[in-house]
Residue, then its C-alpha position, 0 to 999 in steps of 0.5 A: x674529652x668526650x667524644x660529644x664535646x669534641x663534635x659539638x658546634x660551638x660559636x666563634x668570633x673570628x675574622x669579624x664574624x661569628x660561626x658555629x664551629x667544632x673544637x677540630x674545626x678550631x684546632x685547625x683554623x688556629x693552626x692556619x693562622x700567623x701568628x697564632x692567635x690565642x683563644x678566649x673562652x666565655x661563659x654565657x652562663x656567668x658573662x665572664x671569659x678568660x683561658x680555655x685552661x681556666x680551673x673553674x671552667x673545667x671543674x667537673x661541676x662546670x659546663x661545657x656544652x655548646x650552649x654553655x660557651x662561646x669562643x674567640x681567636x686573637x685580639x680581635x676576638x678578646x675586644x669583642x667579647x669585652x664589646x658584647x659585655x663579657x667580663x674578665x675572669x677572677x679565677x684564671x685572670x685574662x688581664x695578666x696575658x701579655x698586652x691585655x690592657x694595651x690591646x683592650x684600652x679603646x674598648x673598654x673605654x668606650x663601653x664603660x665611660x664611668x670608669x677613671x681608669x680601664x682596670x676599674x673594670x676588674x673591680x666587682x663593686x663597680x662593674x659586677x658580674x651579671x649575664x644581663x650584661x650579655x648581648x644575647x641578641x647577637x649570640x642567640x643566633x648560634x645557640x639552639x637553646x640557652x646555658x642551663x643557668x644564668x647568674x645575675x645581681x642579687x637582690x634584683x627586683x620582679x620588674x627587673x627580672x621581668x624585663x630580662x625575661x621579656x628580653x630573652x623570650x623576644x629572641x626567642x628562647x625560654x629564660x633559663x633558671x636565673x640566680x645569683x652567685x650563693x656561697x652558702x647554697x650546696x649548689x652555690x646557686x640561688x634561684x629567682x622566682x620569675x612570673 
């Protein structure tokens, strides 16, 4: 782990609020708490959350800076991530952690009343990946800039993209390159041209 990563201040949800903490502070805080809370990691660019050891999040090309990752502690942090629009990662499967469905049933049911079963949150045909779902208005005060890119749905029209750009501008940021996951692209990302 680089010195820059170790010293960076990440937005962390703990005890009902966000604050920016270094990894050293997060580890220290976790050691003080009993029982030791689970640390959840959310990727701001994709709107996914999962485990801190996720192979997708730890791959060499994955962004890791303080404006790319949000962390949350314990069961309250897990519910907060779902409440803010983050979805379970399809690589590390946070839903396989102990009692995940019992801990999240209420918040999933509240945020996704159209689901007949809370486990449908894993079905990307019903609840697709889309960083527009993230509550940027809540996260923005803890960021110095937006993530390097954002992943949204394919086939969005100009009006939908313009509305999202305006939303990000309204919270004081410029919209970073925004596009969708594209397996056929060398960068696995196809960027929209947004006016």
